[in-house]
N, C-alpha and C positions, 0 to 999 in steps of 0.2 A: 336469674342463671345469664340473662342477657348481658345484664351488664357486667357480672366476674367473666364472662369471655371475649368483650371488647378489645383487642388488639394481643390478646395474650397469646403467648406459645403455647406452654399444655395446660391443662388442670387435671391433676391425678387424687385418689379415679374418678372423674364424672360422675357415677354411679354414688359415688358418699355424700358427694358434696349435695345432689337432688335432696339424698334425705336427708341432712345436717337444716338443707336450708327450710321443706318440708314438716320437721322440729321445731327450728324455730316458731317458723310461724302461727305452728299450733298451741308453742305453750307460750307464743310472745315472749321468747327468752330472748335475746342478743346473742349471734353465735360472736367467740370469740380470734379477734384475727390480727395476724402477726407481723412483725414484718422490724426484721433485726438491723442495726448499718455498724460497724464499727468507726467510729470516729479517727480514722487514719489521716484524716489533712481539714484544715480549717474552715474549708467553705466545700459546700455542695454546690454542683452544677445543676444546670437541665434533665441533661441526662439518669440525675439520677432522679429523679422527680417523675420519670416513669411511672414508678413503685408507685410513689406514694399517691401519683392522681387514680390510683388501683384503687388506694385502700382510701381516699374520697371519696368515690365515687358509692364504692360500701361504706361509708361511715352513714353518708346523706339516703341509706335504706335502712336503717336505723342502729346497725351492728356495730358493738364497743370496738374498735380498733386500738392496739398496743405498738405501743414507738420504741421499737427496744436498744437501751443505744450499748453497743458490746465494750467497755470500758475493760473488762475484763476480758474477752476473748481477743480483744486489740494488743494485751500484754503476750500471747501468743501469735497472733499475724496469719492474715488467712494466704491456706497455700490454693488456693483455687486458680486455673491456671498461670502458677506459676511455675517457672523451671528455672528453681533456684528460691534456697530458703528465705522467707522474707524477714528482715530485722526486727525485730518485734521494736514496738512502740517504749519509750519509757514513759512510766506515771505519769508525769510532768505533763510530754506533750499530749499524754491522752485528757487531761482532765482539760486543758486546753483546750481542747478540738471541740471537746462534748458541750464546752459553756455554750458555745456558737452553734450545733449540729440542731439544737430541738426548739431555737427560735426561727433557722432559716425554716426548719421543715414545717412550719404552725403558718409558715404563707401559702402552703394546699391546704393543711391537715387540718379540719377545725378543732383549736385547741381547748377550747369545753368540755368536750367531748375525746379529748383523747388520753389514755393511761401512756402513763411512760413508767420506761423503767430498764432501770440498769443491773446488769447482768452478774454482777460482784454481788448484788444481795444473794443468790443465791449458790455462786460459784466460789469464791470464796470461803462459806461453812462447812462448806464439801468436805476440805478435808486430805490429810493422806488418803486416810483406810477408805472413805465416799468417793474419791478419785477412783483409786485400784478397784471400786466395787463398779462403779461406772466401766470401766477400759475391760473388761470383766463380760460386760451385754454385747461388742461385739468381739471379733476376726479382723484376724491379719491380712487372712485370704481376702476378706472380704472387702476391706480395706483397699490393697491392692488392685481391685479392681477399677478403682478411683483412676483418669486418665491423666492426671497431671502426676497423681505417683507413680501408675506403670509405667508411662514415656520416662519419665527424672531417672528409675530403676533399671532399665531397659540400657537407657545411653551413659548409666556410671553417674550420673549426676547425684551427688549428695542429699540425703532426706534425714532430714531430725530426728529423732523419736518427737518431740513435740510438736511437729506438728502433725500426728496422729491425732490427735487429742481436740485438735482445731473443731474438727464436725464434731465428737462426741457432745462436746460443749455446747457447739448450736444445737446439737440433737437437746440437750440436756436443756435447753431454756427454753424448749415449745410443753416439756414435760412438769418446770416448776410455772409456767404459765396458762397448762392446761389449754394451745392453741387449739381451732378448728380450722383454722384458715392460716398459708405462710408463706408469703408473699416473697418474695426472690425474683435475681434477672439467670437468663438460662446459666449464666456462667455459674450458679450456686445449685444446681438440684442435686447435686448426691450429699448436700449439708443438707438440703429440706427436707431428704428421702431419711436421714438418719434422723429427724427428727421422728415420724411414723413408726422409727423401727423400736426407736427407746420408748413411747409411749405405750407400744405395744409392751412394750419387756416391764414396766412399771405399771401394765393392769390400764393404761389410761386409755378413752377409744381415739385411735389415731384418727390425726391431722390429714386436711388434704392438702395440696400445696399444687400452688400458684406464682407461676414459672413467665417471665414479662419478655418479651428482646431486648437485646441493648440499642439503647438508642444511635443513631450516623450521629457525627457530626456535622459540622459545618459542607464539611467535603462531599460529604456525601458518600462517601465509602469507608472508612475507620468508627470505631465507635467510640461516643465522645468520649473527650478525656487533656487533660492540662496538659498533660507531656505531650499531645500531639497540638493544644492550641487551635482544638476543630472546637473548642467548647461554650457553652452562654452560660457563664458564672451567676447564680440567681443575686449573686448583693451587686453585680455590675450597677452602672447607672443605666436609669429607664435610654435614655437618647442612643448609647450602641445598644443597649436590647434590642430596641427597636432596631436599627439597623442590621444589628448581626442576622438576627429571625428574617429580614427580606433579603439579606443573599443567598437565602437556597434558593435549592435550582426548584422548579412549578413538583420535580417529581417526587421529588424527599418532599416539598409540600406536606400532601395529602398522608403521609406514613407520619410527622409529626402531627396535622388537624387527629390520626385516630389515637395516638399515646398520649397525647401535650393536651390538647384542646379538652372544655368541659360541654363542647356543644352535639347533642345528639348525631350517631348518627344518622336517623332522616337530615338532619339540619344538612351534613358534610354531604350528603349522597345528594342534595339539591345543589349545592355548591358546584359538586363538578358536573352535575349536569348543566348548567350557567357555563362552565370554561365550555365547554363540547357544542356547548350552541355558542358561542364567540363572547360570550367575557373573559379579560383579560384580566387573565392567572394573577396580575400582578396587584391587582384591585382584592380578590382573597387571602391574597398574602398577606397583607395588610392587615386586611382585619384578624390573620389570627397572632399577627405579631401587635396588634395592639390588645387581642387578647392576653399574651403570656407577659409583656408590659405592663398592663394593669394587675397581670395578682401579684406579683413581684416590686409591684407600685403602689400607682393606683393610677381610674380610670381616666384625671384629670393627670396626671402625669405620662400616659398612655397620646393624648391628644397634642402633647406640647412634644411628645418626641419625633411623632408625626409630621406636625409643624418645622420641626425641626429639619425633619431628614426632606421633606419637600423643600426649605430652604437653603439646605447644603448644595440641593439635583439643582435646582435655577439658578445658583449661584450666589443666594439671599446671603441674608445675615442671620446668626441661629439670636436667639436668645436669648442664652446661656454662655454666656462663653467668658474667658479671664480674662479679667480690667490690671490695668498697671500705671503707675507716674511714673513721666520721666520731667527731671528739671531743666530745661533749657537752658544752660548755662553760656550760651555765646548766642543765643537768637534764637532765628529759625531755623533748624534740622533739614540734613539730606533726607531723600526718602532709604536710602541705603546704609547709611548710618543709624537711623531711626530702627531697622529691620535687626542693623545686628545685638544694639541697645537692646530689643525684645525680644529678641532670644531664636526671633525667627529667620536668622540666617546666621551662618557660621562668621561671616569675616563681609567686610563691604565690598569687595568683590565678586562674593556668593549675592550678595546684592546686586549686582547690576541687575548679573546675568540673572536673576528671574525675574530683572524688569526690564532683561531685552527679550525674551521669551514670554510676556506681557503673563508675566504670576503671582501679579499683584496689584494689590484693590485696595483704594482708600475708601471706605465709604458705600462700598459697591461700585465705584470705578477701576478700571483699570488706567495704569498708571502704563505712560508709554513714556517719558523723561528722567533720564539720570537725573537730571538739573532738578527735580522737585523739590520743594522745601516745606514744612511742616511748618506752619509759626506755632504759638499757646492756643490750645482749644481740646477736645474730646474727638479723638478715632477710631473708624473700625480699621485693623490692615487685615486681608489676607494674604494670606500666599497661599496659593494651590485651591482643593478643595475642600481643606478638613485643620486644616493653619488660620486661627482666628483668636486675635488679643484686640479689647478695647484700651485705648493708652488715652492717658491725659495731660498734657503740656503744659509746663507750667515755668 
């Protein structure tokens, strides 16, 4: 129960979940725990992994987790939180996105113990008659209690009839899978409750629902979103991922620990106590950055990313930088012209301005003279704190 409740927003109804857990323990039968994601985009960011982390925690306790790809419901489009009709995706878009979804989710879930399903398996065979029978199990009045539908109706914004089908189809997924618990973000509460209602209509024991909060992004204010550019994609390179985690505020760090880390709550409380006693919070943030980077890459990549960050912070040279060869057609080349050829400056004039501002380094040393020329050899050129190139001149 402690694992279930960690970081969660709501568990509905809690007494039912206790009963299910007790029955599972007594019968040695795993509970069926479902998470559905519509492949509306090709990539997952770490905000999406909040619910995946909870799935993994319950999976580690021995329960059966079901990763459901909503290839059918994506054709409808989820109206949750929308103030306008969501354009439905094409089957081709859905197929392309779905191909990457589970591969990315497997970086959090144990793929050998995960049941993967697509809701087209049972939604497509429903047909017209089955869809009508399903729609008969819920009223328009109840549907209009939903906040986004209610607000759009009041404001005169259009609501398409097919949008009413979305929560019905998501609820029917729970019937088809006989789920004991469904997870989702707080914005999915209406859809999750629909699953409970329809399971009862079909004579099944209703599932419990567990909602997880929406993770704040790098800015610490808005929810993590690609459109707000405050996200960390789980396929981003290790160095970028590490640096982005370190960029969050000290206050936000603790919320990320609760929702993203696999450390126990006791360990997190001990780290808080350390910071309260004077430990530099940046040290604790580094631990979080290494844990997240290692999860989506490897422990070795996390160590290398930490070293890269240290090198950059100290004005040192990172290990993994772009390489380029440049032919010396007229002997040694001026540094400003070299910056232009290497794509580190837009023009020779800009290169000279960078030199004047002490913004150019060669092999770690600051270039102070516009007249500096480089002959054949290999050099690391640096502009500012983050632009590097290893150049071979021949």
